[in-house]
Residue, then its C-alpha position, 0 to 999 in steps of 0.5 A: m251245596r245241590c247240583p244245579y243238574c241232579v240237585t245231589e248235596i255235594s261239597d261246596q269246593a266240588l268243580v265237578c259233581p261226583q254223581c252225575t260228572r257235569e262240572l260246576y265251574l261255571f254256576k258257583p260264582l251265580l250260585a255264590k252271588i244269589e246266596q249274598l242277595e238272599q243274605a242281604i235281603g234278610e238283613q234289609a227285611k229285618s231292619a225294615v221290621a225293626d224301624a217299623e216296630a220303632r215307629i209304630a211304638a213311637l206313635e203309640a206314644q205320642m197318641a196316649a201323650l194326646k188322649p187327655l187334651t182330646e176332651g178339652g180341646m175337641q170343641v175346640e177343634l170342631v168350631e175351627k172346622t166348621e167355619p170353612a164348611a159354612s163358607a163352603a156351603d155358601a159357595d154351593g149355595g150362591s152356585e146353585a143359584d147361578s145355575r139355576a138363573q142360567g138355567y131360566a135364561m136358557g128356558l127363556l132362549q128355548t121357548f121365545l125364540p122359536s116362537f118369535l121365529l114362528l110369528v115371523a113366518a106366519h105374517g109372511v106366509l100368510l099375507f105375502v106367500y097365500d094372500l090371506k086376509p089379515l084375520y088369519l094372522r091376527i088368529a095365529t098371533i093368538l094361537i101361536p104364543v100361548p103353548f110356549g108361554v105353558l112350557l116355560a111356566i111348568y118347567y120354570r114356575g116362580r117367575f111369572w112378572k119375569s115371563v111376563g115382562v120377556a114376554f112383551v119385548t118378545a112381543v114387540l121385538a116380532v111386531w117390529a119383524m113384521l113390519f120390516v118384512t112389509a117393508t121390504i116388500d111393499k116397499v113401505p116405511v118401517l114405522p107407522q105413519d097414522a094413527r090407525e096404523f100405529r094403532e094396529v102396530m099396538e094391538y098386535i103387540v097387545s094380543i101377542g103378549l097376552a096371548y103369552t100371559t095366558g099361556v104363563m098362567l095356564g103353565e103356573f096354575l094347572p098344576a096347583f088343580r092336581e096338587k092336593g094339600s096345597k096351602p091358599h094365598r094367604v090374602f084369600l085365607l084373610v078374604a075367607r075368615a073374614v066373610t065365612p063363619d067357623e064353628e068347629g075350627t078351621l077346616g072351613i075356612e081354609k075349604a072357602a079359601k081354597k075355593i076362591d084360589k081356585m076360582i080365581k086362577a081358574a078365572t084369570p087365564a080365561a080373562t087374559g084369553a079374552a083379552s088376547v082375542y079381542a085384542g085380536i079382532k077389534v077392528f074386523l067385528g068392527s069393519m064387520g059392523 
């Protein structure tokens, strides 16, 4: 062994180093223990290596035995594995549809709730705070819903009729809230008492609902003018094919159908906007005449 002080080779039975004359009786048990541990670790390493080699050999033998069966059984195994994948795809599709529905519901809340509050606030401020003529309220009820309808249609396209339905429901709620505010301040009944009041309430509802509809149509149709090469609706294509002669193929038919489609898309929001304005100021135009 070596002396732990001067690293000189000395006898294993020596208790004092003949070179540096240091006592070794305290270090000899520790050195012996270290040597035993080194031998044990070496034996365990050899055993682990032998065990790993045996397992690798067994796995190689199993793979060699299964190799002839993989060609015939691969197709069956793939079929069995595709069924859970298909069910997982269906589950993902369902969850995606649910998330889209939740997103649309949140979009309705984020657009119609602020517009509802603005309509009620405009009614209270214009009529009771500033004591303005009802004509200004009519104009406000036309202008306020349009941008909110545009925003809803831009971010959630393809849900026109659902958006219009919610728009008219919002219009009914907004008018009812206006009636409640008027009844609370003026101490009058909430519901209309005669045909004139009922007609005025209906005109407010129709005006607000058509204003929302105008905004939704603008949001739905404006992006279509920016898209190049968009296909026309099948109804417009059939009408164009029936009235337009075609001599050089389908190019002329598609061009005519696109023109008709764009004309209707451009005219429809204008028509609903005009109807909303008419419903809003009809009473005042009649009184001026």
